N, CA and C of each residue as an Amber inpcrd file, in Angstrom:
protein
   318
   6.0880000  -0.0630000  -4.9780000   5.3500000   0.8800000  -4.1530000
   5.8720000   2.2540000  -4.4690000   4.9650000   3.2040000  -4.4920000
   5.3970000   4.5880000  -4.6240000   4.6000000   5.4410000  -3.6570000
   5.3120000   6.3390000  -3.0310000   4.6890000   7.3570000  -2.1900000
   5.0520000   8.6760000  -2.8500000   4.1680000   9.6060000  -2.8180000
   4.3640000  10.8330000  -3.5820000   5.2550000  11.8610000  -2.8890000
   5.6230000  11.6340000  -1.6340000   6.4280000  12.6090000  -0.8950000
   7.3710000  11.8820000   0.0500000   8.3230000  12.6450000   0.6550000
   9.0610000  12.0870000   1.7820000   8.0540000  11.8700000   2.9000000
   8.2690000  10.8280000   3.6740000   7.3030000  10.4680000   4.7020000
   7.9060000  10.7480000   6.0710000   7.1190000  11.3870000   6.9380000
   7.5610000  11.7220000   8.2950000   6.5580000  11.1990000   9.3160000
   7.0440000  10.9190000  10.5210000   6.1840000  10.4670000  11.6040000
   5.0210000  11.4460000  11.7680000   3.8180000  10.9170000  11.8480000
   2.6260000  11.7370000  12.0410000   1.9980000  12.2700000  10.7650000
   2.6260000  12.0320000   9.6100000   2.0410000  12.5120000   8.3570000
   0.6590000  11.9030000   8.1340000  -0.2270000  12.6880000   7.5620000
  -1.5190000  12.2020000   7.0840000  -1.6520000  12.6090000   5.6250000
  -2.4360000  11.8880000   4.8770000  -2.6320000  12.2120000   3.4670000
  -1.5490000  11.6680000   2.5520000  -0.6410000  10.8610000   3.0710000
   0.3840000  10.2510000   2.2300000  -0.2690000   9.1730000   1.3730000
  -0.0250000   9.2200000   0.0680000  -0.6270000   8.2750000  -0.8660000
   0.3580000   7.1330000  -1.1280000  -0.0630000   5.9220000  -0.8200000
   0.7190000   4.7240000  -1.0910000   0.0860000   4.0210000  -2.2830000
   0.8740000   3.7700000  -3.3200000   0.3740000   3.1110000  -4.5240000
   1.1400000   1.8050000  -4.7110000   0.4080000   0.7240000  -4.8950000
   0.9960000  -0.5990000  -5.1180000   0.6270000  -1.0550000  -6.5260000
   1.6230000  -1.5370000  -7.2530000   1.4050000  -2.1040000  -8.5800000
   1.3340000  -3.6180000  -8.4560000   0.2530000  -4.2050000  -8.9380000
   0.0780000  -5.6490000  -8.9280000   0.3590000  -6.1500000 -10.3410000
   1.3530000  -7.0270000 -10.4590000   1.6990000  -7.5460000 -11.7830000
   1.9590000  -9.0450000 -11.7000000   1.8780000  -9.6780000 -12.8420000
   2.1580000 -11.1090000 -12.9740000   3.1690000 -11.2390000 -14.1080000
   4.3700000 -11.6750000 -13.7980000   5.4640000 -11.7730000 -14.7760000
   5.7140000 -10.4270000 -15.4660000   5.6090000  -9.3520000 -14.6990000
   5.8880000  -8.0130000 -15.2190000   4.7310000  -7.3460000 -15.9320000
   3.6100000  -8.0260000 -16.0700000   2.4360000  -7.4750000 -16.7570000
   1.4070000  -7.0630000 -15.7120000   0.9020000  -5.8190000 -15.7700000
  -0.1120000  -5.3990000 -14.7950000  -1.3280000  -6.3170000 -14.8150000
  -1.8110000  -6.6680000 -13.6240000  -2.9910000  -7.5200000 -13.4900000
  -4.2420000  -6.6430000 -13.5780000  -5.1720000  -7.0250000 -14.4360000
  -6.4450000  -6.3180000 -14.5330000  -7.2730000  -6.6680000 -13.2980000
  -7.4470000  -5.7010000 -12.4100000  -8.1570000  -5.9150000 -11.1560000
  -9.6380000  -5.5610000 -11.2380000 -10.0820000  -5.1010000 -12.4020000
 -11.4360000  -4.5540000 -12.5210000 -12.5380000  -5.5820000 -12.2940000
 -12.2260000  -6.8860000 -12.3710000 -13.2700000  -7.8890000 -12.1300000
 -13.5210000  -8.1000000 -10.6420000 -12.6790000  -7.5140000  -9.8010000
 -12.8720000  -7.6020000  -8.3600000 -13.4930000  -6.3170000  -7.8420000
 -13.6370000  -6.2480000  -6.5410000 -14.1100000  -5.0170000  -5.9300000
 -13.0050000  -4.4810000  -5.0450000 -12.9240000  -3.1830000  -4.9310000
 -11.8780000  -2.6110000  -4.0890000 -12.0610000  -3.0230000  -2.6300000
 -13.2620000  -3.4640000  -2.2600000 -13.5050000  -3.8950000  -0.8790000
 -12.6880000  -5.1340000  -0.5150000 -12.2510000  -5.9040000  -1.5090000
 -11.4850000  -7.1190000  -1.2320000  -9.9780000  -6.8940000  -1.3000000
  -9.5510000  -5.6460000  -1.4620000  -8.1310000  -5.3220000  -1.5930000
  -7.6260000  -4.6680000  -0.3140000  -6.4680000  -5.1130000   0.1530000
  -5.8690000  -4.5130000   1.3450000  -4.3890000  -4.2500000   1.1080000
  -3.9140000  -3.1950000   1.7460000  -2.4780000  -2.9170000   1.7850000
  -2.0050000  -3.2930000   3.1780000  -0.9150000  -4.0400000   3.2140000
  -0.3600000  -4.5810000   4.4460000   0.8700000  -3.7700000   4.8460000
   0.9120000  -3.3190000   6.0890000   2.0420000  -2.5330000   6.5950000
   2.7170000  -3.2840000   7.7370000   4.0470000  -3.2200000   7.7880000
   4.7990000  -3.7210000   8.9410000   5.7000000  -2.5850000   9.4280000
   5.4990000  -2.2050000  10.6870000   6.2720000  -1.1240000  11.2930000
   7.6890000  -1.6040000  11.6480000   8.5760000  -0.6530000  11.9570000
   9.9330000  -1.0380000  12.3700000   9.9720000  -1.9290000  13.6090000
   8.9600000  -1.8410000  14.4780000   8.9240000  -2.7080000  15.6720000
   8.2900000  -4.0700000  15.3720000   8.0130000  -4.3400000  14.0830000
   7.4900000  -5.6010000  13.5650000   5.9930000  -5.8080000  13.8090000
   5.2960000  -4.8210000  14.3750000   3.8460000  -4.9170000  14.4610000
   3.2670000  -4.6570000  13.0690000   2.1110000  -5.2400000  12.8090000
   1.5160000  -5.1250000  11.4750000   0.0910000  -4.5980000  11.5540000
  -0.3590000  -4.0430000  10.4480000  -1.7620000  -3.6600000  10.3070000
  -2.1100000  -3.6190000   8.8310000  -3.3900000  -3.7380000   8.5260000
  -3.9090000  -3.7010000   7.1600000  -4.8030000  -2.4830000   6.9970000
  -4.8390000  -1.9650000   5.7860000  -5.7610000  -0.8810000   5.4590000
  -6.4410000  -1.2000000   4.1360000  -7.7080000  -0.8230000   4.0000000
  -8.4140000  -1.0690000   2.7340000  -7.8020000  -0.2320000   1.6150000
  -7.7320000  -0.8360000   0.4390000  -7.1840000  -0.1390000  -0.7220000
  -8.2760000   0.0460000  -1.7700000  -8.1430000   1.0810000  -2.5570000
  -9.0640000   1.3500000  -3.6530000  -8.2720000   1.3470000  -4.9580000
  -8.9700000   1.1920000  -6.0670000  -8.3070000   1.2650000  -7.3670000
  -7.7300000   2.6590000  -7.5580000  -6.5290000   2.7130000  -8.1480000
  -5.9200000   4.0050000  -8.4670000  -6.6910000   4.6860000  -9.6010000
  -7.1760000   3.9010000 -10.5470000  -8.0540000   4.4220000 -11.6120000
  -9.2720000   3.5040000 -11.6790000  -9.3450000   2.6890000 -12.7370000
 -10.4810000   1.7700000 -12.8920000 -10.1190000   0.3190000 -12.5740000
  -8.8930000   0.0780000 -12.1220000  -8.4450000  -1.2640000 -11.7870000
  -7.7750000  -2.0100000 -12.9210000  -7.9120000  -1.5390000 -14.1380000
  -7.3340000  -2.2400000 -15.2830000  -5.8190000  -2.1000000 -15.3630000
  -5.2610000  -1.0760000 -14.6910000  -3.8170000  -0.8470000 -14.7420000
  -3.0520000  -1.5750000 -13.6320000  -3.7520000  -2.3650000 -12.8110000
  -3.1020000  -3.1410000 -11.7640000  -2.6490000  -2.3280000 -10.5650000
  -3.1530000  -1.1150000 -10.4120000  -2.7000000  -0.2430000  -9.3210000
  -3.8000000  -0.0290000  -8.2820000  -3.4110000  -0.1830000  -7.0080000
  -4.3110000   0.1450000  -5.9060000  -3.6020000   1.1650000  -5.0190000
  -4.4000000   1.8670000  -4.2100000  -3.7920000   2.8930000  -3.3610000
  -4.5020000   2.9840000  -2.0200000  -3.7860000   3.6030000  -1.0860000
  -4.3220000   3.9180000   0.2320000  -3.7760000   5.2820000   0.6130000
  -4.6170000   6.1150000   1.2230000  -4.2130000   7.4340000   1.6990000
  -4.1860000   7.3840000   3.2250000  -3.0170000   7.6780000   3.7990000
  -2.8380000   7.5100000   5.2470000  -3.7080000   8.4700000   6.0550000
  -4.1150000   7.9730000   7.2230000  -4.9250000   8.7360000   8.1700000
  -4.1140000   8.9930000   9.4420000  -4.6340000   9.8320000  10.3190000
  -3.9760000  10.1110000  11.5970000  -3.7330000   8.8060000  12.3460000
  -2.5380000   8.6440000  12.8730000  -2.1850000   7.4640000  13.6450000
  -1.5650000   6.3350000  12.8440000  -1.6760000   6.3620000  11.5170000
  -1.0990000   5.2900000  10.7050000   0.4330000   5.2990000  10.7510000
   1.0140000   6.4430000  10.4920000   2.4770000   6.5550000  10.3980000
   2.9790000   7.0770000  11.7390000   3.2000000   6.1500000  12.6700000
   3.4070000   6.5490000  14.0580000   4.8110000   6.3250000  14.6040000
   5.7600000   5.9090000  13.7550000   7.1260000   5.7560000  14.2500000
   8.1210000   5.8550000  13.0940000   9.3000000   6.4090000  13.3760000
  10.3200000   6.5000000  12.3330000  10.9970000   5.1490000  12.1230000
  11.6310000   5.0070000  10.9870000  12.3920000   3.8010000  10.6820000
  11.9920000   3.2050000   9.3440000  12.4820000   2.0060000   9.0880000
  12.2060000   1.3090000   7.8340000  10.9450000   0.4620000   7.9990000
   9.9860000   0.7120000   7.1500000   8.7110000   0.0010000   7.1400000
   8.6870000  -0.9530000   5.9370000   7.8330000  -1.9790000   6.0230000
   7.5840000  -2.8810000   4.9050000   6.1310000  -2.7070000   4.4710000
   5.9040000  -2.8780000   3.1780000   4.5630000  -2.7240000   2.6300000
   4.3310000  -3.7840000   1.5630000   3.1190000  -4.2850000   1.5010000
   2.7170000  -5.2440000   0.4860000   1.2120000  -5.0730000   0.2670000
   0.6280000  -5.9150000  -0.5540000  -0.8120000  -5.8260000  -0.8040000
  -1.3570000  -7.2050000  -1.1360000  -2.6480000  -7.3710000  -0.8830000
  -3.3650000  -8.5940000  -1.2530000  -4.6250000  -8.1700000  -1.9980000
  -4.8330000  -8.7450000  -3.1790000  -6.0180000  -8.4200000  -3.9770000
  -6.7180000  -9.6990000  -4.4120000  -8.0250000  -9.6040000  -4.5520000
  -8.8430000 -10.7140000  -5.0140000  -9.6750000 -10.2510000  -6.2060000
  -9.6780000 -11.0780000  -7.2610000 -10.5350000 -10.8090000  -8.4140000
 -11.2560000 -12.1020000  -8.7810000 -12.0910000 -12.0390000  -9.7790000
 -12.7620000 -13.2410000 -10.2600000 -11.7560000 -14.2250000 -10.8480000
 -10.5820000 -13.7320000 -11.2400000  -9.5670000 -14.5750000 -11.8700000
  -8.5160000 -15.1150000 -10.9130000  -8.5600000 -14.7020000  -9.6450000
  -7.5820000 -15.2220000  -8.6970000  -7.2270000 -14.2290000  -7.6030000
  -6.2510000 -14.6540000  -6.7870000  -5.7570000 -13.8130000  -5.6950000
  -4.2730000 -13.5610000  -5.9200000  -3.8250000 -12.3260000  -5.6620000
  -2.4260000 -11.9770000  -5.8000000  -1.9400000 -11.3090000  -4.5290000
  -0.6710000 -11.5600000  -4.2110000   0.0090000 -10.8650000  -3.1370000
   1.1940000 -10.1560000  -3.7700000   1.2880000  -8.8520000  -3.5520000
   2.3750000  -8.0750000  -4.1410000   3.6920000  -8.3870000  -3.4420000
   4.7760000  -8.3000000  -4.1770000   6.1140000  -8.4350000  -3.6040000
   6.3160000  -7.3190000  -2.5890000   6.8360000  -7.6760000  -1.4320000
   7.0380000  -6.6800000  -0.3690000   8.0710000  -5.6400000  -0.7970000
   7.8690000  -4.4360000  -0.3310000   8.7710000  -3.3220000  -0.5880000
   9.0260000  -2.6230000   0.7440000   9.9540000  -1.7030000   0.7720000
  10.2380000  -0.9490000   1.9950000  10.1710000   0.5470000   1.7110000
   9.9340000   1.2920000   2.7700000  10.0240000   2.7510000   2.7070000
  10.4980000   3.2450000   4.0600000  11.0640000   4.4350000   4.0840000
  11.6080000   4.9960000   5.3160000  10.7230000   6.1310000   5.8110000
  10.4110000   6.0920000   7.0850000   9.7010000   7.1810000   7.7500000
  10.7400000   7.9580000   8.5470000  10.8030000   9.2530000   8.2740000
  11.7750000  10.1150000   8.9320000  11.1810000  10.7190000  10.2080000
  12.0230000  10.9350000  11.2380000  11.5100000  11.5630000  12.4600000
  11.2270000  13.0370000  12.2370000  10.3560000  13.5850000  13.0610000
  10.0680000  15.0210000  13.0290000  10.8720000  15.6580000  14.1550000
  11.6640000  16.6520000  13.8170000  12.4530000  17.3590000  14.8290000
  11.7160000  18.6020000  15.2510000  11.5740000  18.7800000  16.5490000
  10.8460000  19.9510000  17.0690000  11.7970000  20.8990000  17.7360000
């Protein structure tokens, strides 16, 4: 997983990119539709939610992404992230990763 910036509570527009690979080789996702791809989030309080993911480019590089909206990043702490994708060739679940959301000091 890669996020392009440090992440803070309340951030919007944060880009989350997940790489889907099989034995280290990117999975060609282009035979599927981005409508069948989701990014899975687990908050520090262990509640979960899913968001639809789109191809980062054309799907051939195995990368999907989601851009956060208001209310998505709602608490500081260590979060978990993963993804589920479906193509004509099968279904993959990405290895879970973590990221830290920093508090906003006012």
